[in-house]
All heavy atoms as TSV, in Angstrom:
chain	resi	resn	atom	element	x	y	z
A	1	MET	N	N	-3.566	-0.136	-2.645
A	1	MET	CA	C	-2.487	-0.674	-1.889
A	1	MET	C	C	-2.910	-1.692	-0.900
A	1	MET	O	O	-4.074	-1.559	-0.244
A	1	MET	CB	C	-1.765	0.466	-1.182
A	1	MET	CG	C	-0.583	0.088	-0.380
A	1	MET	SD	S	0.299	1.630	0.356
A	1	MET	CE	C	1.049	0.763	1.782
A	2	ASN	N	N	-2.276	-2.721	-0.747
A	2	ASN	CA	C	-2.563	-3.772	0.191
A	2	ASN	C	C	-2.125	-3.385	1.605
A	2	ASN	O	O	-0.929	-2.999	1.770
A	2	ASN	CB	C	-1.829	-5.100	-0.191
A	2	ASN	CG	C	-2.882	-6.181	-0.471
A	2	ASN	OD1	O	-3.962	-5.971	-0.372
A	2	ASN	ND2	N	-2.267	-7.326	-0.836
A	3	THR	N	N	-2.956	-3.535	2.596
A	3	THR	CA	C	-2.473	-3.369	4.036
A	3	THR	C	C	-2.186	-4.649	4.597
A	3	THR	O	O	-3.058	-5.500	4.609
A	3	THR	CB	C	-3.634	-2.581	4.774
A	3	THR	OG1	O	-3.912	-1.316	4.192
A	3	THR	CG2	C	-3.223	-2.368	6.197
A	4	VAL	N	N	-1.012	-4.785	5.010
A	4	VAL	CA	C	-0.657	-6.118	5.659
A	4	VAL	C	C	-0.703	-5.857	7.188
A	4	VAL	O	O	-0.624	-4.826	7.730
A	4	VAL	CB	C	0.839	-6.655	5.251
A	4	VAL	CG1	C	0.772	-6.885	3.716
A	4	VAL	CG2	C	1.943	-5.610	5.521
A	5	TYR	N	N	-0.857	-6.942	7.829
A	5	TYR	CA	C	-0.987	-7.013	9.326
A	5	TYR	C	C	0.099	-7.974	9.889
A	5	TYR	O	O	0.402	-8.967	9.358
A	5	TYR	CB	C	-2.276	-7.428	9.761
A	5	TYR	CG	C	-3.390	-6.500	9.540
A	5	TYR	CD1	C	-3.920	-6.255	8.262
A	5	TYR	CD2	C	-3.831	-5.657	10.505
A	5	TYR	CE1	C	-4.807	-5.307	8.012
A	5	TYR	CE2	C	-4.789	-4.677	10.361
A	5	TYR	CZ	C	-5.289	-4.495	9.057
A	5	TYR	OH	O	-6.242	-3.498	8.863
A	6	ILE	N	N	0.820	-7.562	10.989
A	6	ILE	CA	C	1.865	-8.216	11.640
A	6	ILE	C	C	1.463	-8.724	12.956
A	6	ILE	O	O	0.865	-7.954	13.704
A	6	ILE	CB	C	3.162	-7.410	11.653
A	6	ILE	CG1	C	3.574	-6.952	10.254
A	6	ILE	CG2	C	4.203	-8.160	12.493
A	6	ILE	CD1	C	4.760	-6.156	10.252
A	7	CYS	N	N	1.726	-10.017	13.254
A	7	CYS	CA	C	1.493	-10.610	14.578
A	7	CYS	C	C	2.429	-9.943	15.566
A	7	CYS	O	O	3.700	-10.026	15.364
A	7	CYS	CB	C	1.650	-12.130	14.397
A	7	CYS	SG	S	1.523	-12.930	16.147
A	8	ASN	N	N	1.994	-9.405	16.578
A	8	ASN	CA	C	2.779	-8.777	17.627
A	8	ASN	C	C	3.449	-9.758	18.501
A	8	ASN	O	O	4.451	-9.404	19.144
A	8	ASN	CB	C	1.792	-7.859	18.498
A	8	ASN	CG	C	1.200	-6.798	17.710
A	8	ASN	OD1	O	1.821	-6.159	16.888
A	8	ASN	ND2	N	-0.003	-6.444	18.090
A	9	VAL	N	N	3.093	-11.055	18.425
A	9	VAL	CA	C	3.699	-12.158	19.186
A	9	VAL	C	C	4.969	-12.640	18.457
A	9	VAL	O	O	6.017	-12.794	19.042
A	9	VAL	CB	C	2.654	-13.233	19.522
A	9	VAL	CG1	C	3.300	-14.321	20.268
A	9	VAL	CG2	C	1.508	-12.617	20.298
A	10	CYS	N	N	4.741	-13.137	17.279
A	10	CYS	CA	C	5.918	-13.797	16.507
A	10	CYS	C	C	6.351	-13.175	15.281
A	10	CYS	O	O	7.425	-13.476	14.659
A	10	CYS	CB	C	5.456	-15.240	16.211
A	10	CYS	SG	S	4.223	-15.294	14.755
A	11	GLY	N	N	5.676	-12.117	14.804
A	11	GLY	CA	C	6.159	-11.364	13.620
A	11	GLY	C	C	5.659	-11.921	12.260
A	11	GLY	O	O	5.975	-11.325	11.210
A	12	TYR	N	N	4.684	-12.884	12.245
A	12	TYR	CA	C	4.135	-13.338	11.112
A	12	TYR	C	C	3.408	-12.283	10.398
A	12	TYR	O	O	2.660	-11.314	11.028
A	12	TYR	CB	C	3.063	-14.507	11.397
A	12	TYR	CG	C	2.272	-14.905	10.193
A	12	TYR	CD1	C	2.649	-15.661	9.198
A	12	TYR	CD2	C	0.938	-14.446	10.131
A	12	TYR	CE1	C	1.833	-16.025	8.135
A	12	TYR	CE2	C	0.037	-14.791	9.099
A	12	TYR	CZ	C	0.527	-15.518	8.010
A	12	TYR	OH	O	-0.260	-15.812	6.994
A	13	THR	N	N	3.499	-12.144	9.090
A	13	THR	CA	C	2.826	-11.064	8.339
A	13	THR	C	C	1.680	-11.722	7.559
A	13	THR	O	O	1.763	-12.643	6.765
A	13	THR	CB	C	3.706	-10.403	7.349
A	13	THR	OG1	O	4.763	-9.815	8.059
A	13	THR	CG2	C	3.014	-9.295	6.488
A	14	TYR	N	N	0.376	-11.136	7.763
A	14	TYR	CA	C	-0.794	-11.592	6.997
A	14	TYR	C	C	-0.975	-10.637	5.864
A	14	TYR	O	O	-1.055	-9.377	6.077
A	14	TYR	CB	C	-2.129	-11.592	7.878
A	14	TYR	CG	C	-3.369	-11.884	6.976
A	14	TYR	CD1	C	-3.557	-13.273	6.536
A	14	TYR	CD2	C	-4.110	-10.898	6.432
A	14	TYR	CE1	C	-4.522	-13.552	5.671
A	14	TYR	CE2	C	-5.161	-11.093	5.537
A	14	TYR	CZ	C	-5.432	-12.416	5.211
A	14	TYR	OH	O	-6.464	-12.659	4.327
A	15	ASP	N	N	-0.730	-11.187	4.652
A	15	ASP	CA	C	-0.930	-10.327	3.496
A	15	ASP	C	C	-2.115	-10.739	2.731
A	15	ASP	O	O	-2.368	-11.928	2.268
A	15	ASP	CB	C	0.216	-10.641	2.549
A	15	ASP	CG	C	0.167	-9.782	1.267
A	15	ASP	OD1	O	-0.704	-9.068	1.001
A	15	ASP	OD2	O	1.311	-9.650	0.576
A	16	PRO	N	N	-3.142	-9.790	2.608
A	16	PRO	CA	C	-4.455	-10.128	2.052
A	16	PRO	C	C	-4.284	-10.596	0.574
A	16	PRO	O	O	-5.042	-11.376	0.109
A	16	PRO	CB	C	-5.200	-8.801	2.100
A	16	PRO	CG	C	-4.681	-8.026	3.181
A	16	PRO	CD	C	-3.232	-8.447	3.227
A	17	ALA	N	N	-3.292	-10.257	-0.094
A	17	ALA	CA	C	-3.063	-10.665	-1.450
A	17	ALA	C	C	-2.822	-12.153	-1.541
A	17	ALA	O	O	-3.060	-12.771	-2.559
A	17	ALA	CB	C	-2.011	-9.873	-2.117
A	18	VAL	N	N	-2.241	-12.670	-0.488
A	18	VAL	CA	C	-1.879	-14.108	-0.322
A	18	VAL	C	C	-2.984	-14.913	0.361
A	18	VAL	O	O	-3.216	-16.084	-0.021
A	18	VAL	CB	C	-0.515	-14.255	0.353
A	18	VAL	CG1	C	-0.191	-15.678	0.506
A	18	VAL	CG2	C	0.559	-13.493	-0.346
A	19	GLY	N	N	-3.560	-14.320	1.369
A	19	GLY	CA	C	-4.532	-15.154	2.227
A	19	GLY	C	C	-3.798	-16.048	3.130
A	19	GLY	O	O	-2.709	-15.713	3.475
A	20	ASP	N	N	-4.449	-17.096	3.505
A	20	ASP	CA	C	-3.850	-18.087	4.393
A	20	ASP	C	C	-4.289	-19.386	3.847
A	20	ASP	O	O	-5.285	-19.964	4.261
A	20	ASP	CB	C	-4.291	-17.930	5.790
A	20	ASP	CG	C	-3.594	-18.984	6.741
A	20	ASP	OD1	O	-2.847	-19.730	6.291
A	20	ASP	OD2	O	-3.957	-18.876	7.988
A	21	PRO	N	N	-3.484	-20.055	2.890
A	21	PRO	CA	C	-3.969	-21.269	2.291
A	21	PRO	C	C	-4.166	-22.388	3.279
A	21	PRO	O	O	-5.000	-23.236	3.079
A	21	PRO	CB	C	-2.797	-21.662	1.373
A	21	PRO	CG	C	-2.050	-20.448	1.191
A	21	PRO	CD	C	-2.241	-19.516	2.393
A	22	ASN	N	N	-3.364	-22.412	4.330
A	22	ASN	CA	C	-3.561	-23.491	5.430
A	22	ASN	C	C	-4.842	-23.396	6.027
A	22	ASN	O	O	-5.440	-24.449	6.602
A	22	ASN	CB	C	-2.477	-23.401	6.386
A	22	ASN	CG	C	-1.129	-23.818	5.770
A	22	ASN	OD1	O	-0.973	-24.475	4.770
A	22	ASN	ND2	N	-0.027	-23.146	6.206
A	23	ALA	N	N	-5.493	-22.276	6.222
A	23	ALA	CA	C	-6.764	-22.094	6.857
A	23	ALA	C	C	-7.883	-21.843	5.768
A	23	ALA	O	O	-9.031	-21.560	6.131
A	23	ALA	CB	C	-6.681	-20.855	7.811
A	24	VAL	N	N	-7.570	-22.218	4.547
A	24	VAL	CA	C	-8.505	-21.971	3.518
A	24	VAL	C	C	-9.139	-20.585	3.369
A	24	VAL	O	O	-10.243	-20.359	3.175
A	24	VAL	CB	C	-9.654	-22.994	3.537
A	24	VAL	CG1	C	-10.389	-23.151	2.222
A	24	VAL	CG2	C	-9.165	-24.391	3.880
A	25	ILE	N	N	-8.207	-19.622	3.649
A	25	ILE	CA	C	-8.568	-18.146	3.417
A	25	ILE	C	C	-8.133	-17.742	2.061
A	25	ILE	O	O	-6.881	-17.787	1.748
A	25	ILE	CB	C	-7.907	-17.283	4.513
A	25	ILE	CG1	C	-8.321	-17.801	5.893
A	25	ILE	CG2	C	-8.147	-15.787	4.336
A	25	ILE	CD1	C	-9.721	-17.683	6.277
A	26	GLU	N	N	-8.939	-17.412	1.271
A	26	GLU	CA	C	-8.619	-17.184	-0.112
A	26	GLU	C	C	-7.839	-15.914	-0.338
A	26	GLU	O	O	-8.006	-14.875	0.392
A	26	GLU	CB	C	-9.981	-16.977	-1.006
A	26	GLU	CG	C	-10.828	-18.267	-1.027
A	26	GLU	CD	C	-10.208	-19.366	-1.949
A	26	GLU	OE1	O	-9.549	-18.963	-3.010
A	26	GLU	OE2	O	-10.341	-20.484	-1.610
A	27	PRO	N	N	-6.934	-15.876	-1.310
A	27	PRO	CA	C	-6.322	-14.587	-1.661
A	27	PRO	C	C	-7.375	-13.521	-1.964
A	27	PRO	O	O	-8.403	-13.750	-2.507
A	27	PRO	CB	C	-5.475	-14.910	-2.923
A	27	PRO	CG	C	-5.251	-16.400	-2.934
A	27	PRO	CD	C	-6.499	-16.886	-2.209
A	28	GLY	N	N	-6.953	-12.339	-1.455
A	28	GLY	CA	C	-7.922	-11.095	-1.643
A	28	GLY	C	C	-8.852	-10.975	-0.481
A	28	GLY	O	O	-9.598	-9.946	-0.442
A	29	THR	N	N	-8.657	-11.781	0.600
A	29	THR	CA	C	-9.528	-11.564	1.784
A	29	THR	C	C	-8.823	-10.536	2.687
A	29	THR	O	O	-7.779	-10.784	3.291
A	29	THR	CB	C	-9.658	-12.994	2.605
A	29	THR	OG1	O	-10.198	-13.948	1.654
A	29	THR	CG2	C	-10.602	-12.835	3.855
A	30	PRO	N	N	-9.555	-9.441	2.963
A	30	PRO	CA	C	-8.981	-8.389	3.888
A	30	PRO	C	C	-8.946	-8.962	5.281
A	30	PRO	O	O	-9.719	-9.820	5.628
A	30	PRO	CB	C	-9.979	-7.282	3.689
A	30	PRO	CG	C	-10.883	-7.540	2.585
A	30	PRO	CD	C	-10.826	-9.097	2.359
A	31	PHE	N	N	-8.060	-8.400	6.020
A	31	PHE	CA	C	-7.843	-8.856	7.475
A	31	PHE	C	C	-9.270	-8.637	8.195
A	31	PHE	O	O	-9.639	-9.478	9.021
A	31	PHE	CB	C	-6.798	-8.055	8.078
A	31	PHE	CG	C	-6.454	-8.449	9.556
A	31	PHE	CD1	C	-5.585	-9.544	9.628
A	31	PHE	CD2	C	-7.017	-7.831	10.735
A	31	PHE	CE1	C	-5.296	-9.940	11.035
A	31	PHE	CE2	C	-6.706	-8.235	11.961
A	31	PHE	CZ	C	-5.835	-9.374	12.026
A	32	SER	N	N	-9.955	-7.596	7.927
A	32	SER	CA	C	-11.215	-7.359	8.514
A	32	SER	C	C	-12.316	-8.386	8.369
A	32	SER	O	O	-13.327	-8.525	9.074
A	32	SER	CB	C	-11.705	-5.926	8.236
A	32	SER	OG	O	-11.976	-5.890	6.829
A	33	GLU	N	N	-12.188	-9.119	7.301
A	33	GLU	CA	C	-13.091	-10.154	6.886
A	33	GLU	C	C	-12.776	-11.579	7.361
A	33	GLU	O	O	-13.418	-12.528	7.106
A	33	GLU	CB	C	-13.358	-10.109	5.424
A	33	GLU	CG	C	-14.099	-8.849	4.972
A	33	GLU	CD	C	-14.429	-8.870	3.521
A	33	GLU	OE1	O	-14.418	-9.945	2.808
A	33	GLU	OE2	O	-14.798	-7.759	2.975
A	34	LEU	N	N	-11.459	-11.660	8.043
A	34	LEU	CA	C	-11.135	-13.023	8.589
A	34	LEU	C	C	-12.165	-13.375	9.616
A	34	LEU	O	O	-12.553	-12.538	10.413
A	34	LEU	CB	C	-9.695	-12.947	9.113
A	34	LEU	CG	C	-8.646	-12.764	8.091
A	34	LEU	CD1	C	-7.250	-12.491	8.987
A	34	LEU	CD2	C	-8.442	-13.895	7.191
A	35	PRO	N	N	-12.463	-14.696	9.782
A	35	PRO	CA	C	-13.315	-15.033	10.781
A	35	PRO	C	C	-12.730	-14.736	12.157
A	35	PRO	O	O	-11.484	-14.777	12.289
A	35	PRO	CB	C	-13.542	-16.565	10.656
A	35	PRO	CG	C	-12.497	-17.032	9.701
A	35	PRO	CD	C	-12.042	-15.782	8.943
A	36	ASP	N	N	-13.555	-14.455	13.194
A	36	ASP	CA	C	-13.127	-14.238	14.609
A	36	ASP	C	C	-12.266	-15.382	15.079
A	36	ASP	O	O	-11.411	-15.289	15.940
A	36	ASP	CB	C	-14.270	-13.977	15.544
A	36	ASP	CG	C	-14.886	-12.581	15.175
A	36	ASP	OD1	O	-14.177	-11.739	14.603
A	36	ASP	OD2	O	-16.016	-12.356	15.495
A	37	SER	N	N	-12.507	-16.565	14.616
A	37	SER	CA	C	-11.786	-17.733	15.109
A	37	SER	C	C	-10.401	-17.978	14.451
A	37	SER	O	O	-9.656	-18.771	14.835
A	37	SER	CB	C	-12.743	-19.085	14.747
A	37	SER	OG	O	-12.933	-19.154	13.392
A	38	TRP	N	N	-10.056	-17.143	13.481
A	38	TRP	CA	C	-8.854	-17.126	12.790
A	38	TRP	C	C	-7.731	-16.876	13.776
A	38	TRP	O	O	-7.807	-15.992	14.545
A	38	TRP	CB	C	-8.747	-16.295	11.548
A	38	TRP	CG	C	-7.491	-16.393	10.741
A	38	TRP	CD1	C	-7.238	-17.291	9.810
A	38	TRP	CD2	C	-6.305	-15.560	10.857
A	38	TRP	NE1	N	-5.870	-17.115	9.331
A	38	TRP	CE2	C	-5.418	-16.052	10.050
A	38	TRP	CE3	C	-6.021	-14.486	11.729
A	38	TRP	CZ2	C	-4.048	-15.528	9.855
A	38	TRP	CZ3	C	-4.766	-13.949	11.613
A	38	TRP	CH2	C	-3.894	-14.436	10.638
A	39	VAL	N	N	-6.563	-17.624	13.689
A	39	VAL	CA	C	-5.417	-17.383	14.532
A	39	VAL	C	C	-4.246	-17.360	13.630
A	39	VAL	O	O	-4.149	-17.904	12.548
A	39	VAL	CB	C	-5.291	-18.454	15.739
A	39	VAL	CG1	C	-6.414	-18.328	16.693
A	39	VAL	CG2	C	-5.184	-19.840	15.238
A	40	CYS	N	N	-3.135	-16.854	14.149
A	40	CYS	CA	C	-1.918	-16.771	13.494
A	40	CYS	C	C	-1.456	-18.195	13.180
A	40	CYS	O	O	-1.485	-19.014	14.103
A	40	CYS	CB	C	-0.829	-16.050	14.418
A	40	CYS	SG	S	0.850	-16.039	13.672
A	41	PRO	N	N	-1.105	-18.467	12.025
A	41	PRO	CA	C	-0.733	-19.902	11.624
A	41	PRO	C	C	0.567	-20.286	12.189
A	41	PRO	O	O	0.952	-21.487	12.176
A	41	PRO	CB	C	-0.647	-19.746	10.117
A	41	PRO	CG	C	-0.572	-18.448	9.654
A	41	PRO	CD	C	-1.091	-17.642	10.767
A	42	VAL	N	N	1.394	-19.404	12.677
A	42	VAL	CA	C	2.637	-19.702	13.218
A	42	VAL	C	C	2.634	-19.940	14.738
A	42	VAL	O	O	3.055	-20.989	15.246
A	42	VAL	CB	C	3.860	-18.607	12.812
A	42	VAL	CG1	C	5.018	-18.873	13.585
A	42	VAL	CG2	C	3.968	-18.467	11.349
A	43	CYS	N	N	1.962	-18.882	15.495
A	43	CYS	CA	C	2.046	-19.083	16.969
A	43	CYS	C	C	0.664	-19.311	17.612
A	43	CYS	O	O	0.642	-19.541	18.778
A	43	CYS	CB	C	2.706	-17.885	17.567
A	43	CYS	SG	S	1.773	-16.409	17.408
A	44	GLY	N	N	-0.338	-19.119	16.825
A	44	GLY	CA	C	-1.721	-19.270	17.389
A	44	GLY	C	C	-2.394	-18.132	18.008
A	44	GLY	O	O	-3.424	-18.247	18.611
A	45	ALA	N	N	-1.747	-16.994	17.938
A	45	ALA	CA	C	-2.293	-15.756	18.516
A	45	ALA	C	C	-3.532	-15.381	17.809
A	45	ALA	O	O	-3.632	-15.515	16.597
A	45	ALA	CB	C	-1.229	-14.585	18.454
A	46	GLY	N	N	-4.457	-14.765	18.581
A	46	GLY	CA	C	-5.678	-14.377	17.959
A	46	GLY	C	C	-5.533	-12.953	17.179
A	46	GLY	O	O	-4.583	-12.367	17.230
A	47	LYS	N	N	-6.564	-12.622	16.451
A	47	LYS	CA	C	-6.598	-11.417	15.588
A	47	LYS	C	C	-6.237	-10.205	16.425
A	47	LYS	O	O	-5.662	-9.259	15.851
A	47	LYS	CB	C	-7.876	-11.189	14.849
A	47	LYS	CG	C	-8.178	-12.217	13.713
A	47	LYS	CD	C	-9.612	-12.076	13.224
A	47	LYS	CE	C	-9.954	-10.686	12.591
A	47	LYS	NZ	N	-11.180	-10.664	11.996
A	48	GLU	N	N	-6.639	-10.166	17.660
A	48	GLU	CA	C	-6.449	-9.048	18.483
A	48	GLU	C	C	-4.994	-8.699	18.716
A	48	GLU	O	O	-4.542	-7.637	19.141
A	48	GLU	CB	C	-7.180	-9.048	19.814
A	48	GLU	CG	C	-6.606	-10.107	20.736
A	48	GLU	CD	C	-7.130	-11.492	20.577
A	48	GLU	OE1	O	-7.970	-11.674	19.533
A	48	GLU	OE2	O	-6.854	-12.399	21.191
A	49	ASN	N	N	-4.099	-9.695	18.441
A	49	ASN	CA	C	-2.712	-9.533	18.563
A	49	ASN	C	C	-1.911	-9.115	17.246
A	49	ASN	O	O	-0.742	-9.239	17.262
A	49	ASN	CB	C	-2.037	-10.775	19.042
A	49	ASN	CG	C	-2.501	-11.201	20.416
A	49	ASN	OD1	O	-2.264	-10.467	21.402
A	49	ASN	ND2	N	-3.203	-12.283	20.681
A	50	PHE	N	N	-2.740	-8.587	16.286
A	50	PHE	CA	C	-2.099	-8.162	15.095
A	50	PHE	C	C	-2.207	-6.642	14.927
A	50	PHE	O	O	-3.176	-6.047	15.444
A	50	PHE	CB	C	-2.872	-8.829	13.820
A	50	PHE	CG	C	-2.388	-10.186	13.513
A	50	PHE	CD1	C	-2.671	-11.236	14.307
A	50	PHE	CD2	C	-1.665	-10.395	12.384
A	50	PHE	CE1	C	-2.193	-12.519	14.082
A	50	PHE	CE2	C	-1.224	-11.698	12.104
A	50	PHE	CZ	C	-1.450	-12.683	12.941
A	51	SER	N	N	-1.316	-5.924	14.262
A	51	SER	CA	C	-1.223	-4.520	14.003
A	51	SER	C	C	-1.040	-4.336	12.552
A	51	SER	O	O	-0.335	-5.071	11.896
A	51	SER	CB	C	-0.182	-3.953	14.836
A	51	SER	OG	O	-0.354	-4.038	16.206
A	52	GLU	N	N	-1.578	-3.201	12.052
A	52	GLU	CA	C	-1.337	-2.778	10.707
A	52	GLU	C	C	0.192	-2.534	10.606
A	52	GLU	O	O	0.805	-1.909	11.431
A	52	GLU	CB	C	-1.993	-1.464	10.296
A	52	GLU	CG	C	-3.323	-1.748	9.780
A	52	GLU	CD	C	-4.000	-0.486	9.212
A	52	GLU	OE1	O	-3.270	0.363	8.574
A	52	GLU	OE2	O	-5.195	-0.157	9.631
A	53	ALA	N	N	0.759	-2.999	9.393
A	53	ALA	CA	C	2.184	-2.713	9.185
A	53	ALA	C	C	2.380	-1.302	8.586
A	53	ALA	O	O	1.480	-0.778	8.013
A	53	ALA	CB	C	2.753	-3.799	8.193
């Protein structure tokens, strides 16, 4: 099962099955493996502002 993460600031959902094409994050990349510099593509919040859905 895929664990998705939701931005606590804007509600954006990071789905590892999709990745983040705008940041060149390949599909299948778990949230834990996102670089520390990755931010929410909608509002710019850092990874610390995300929670498991």
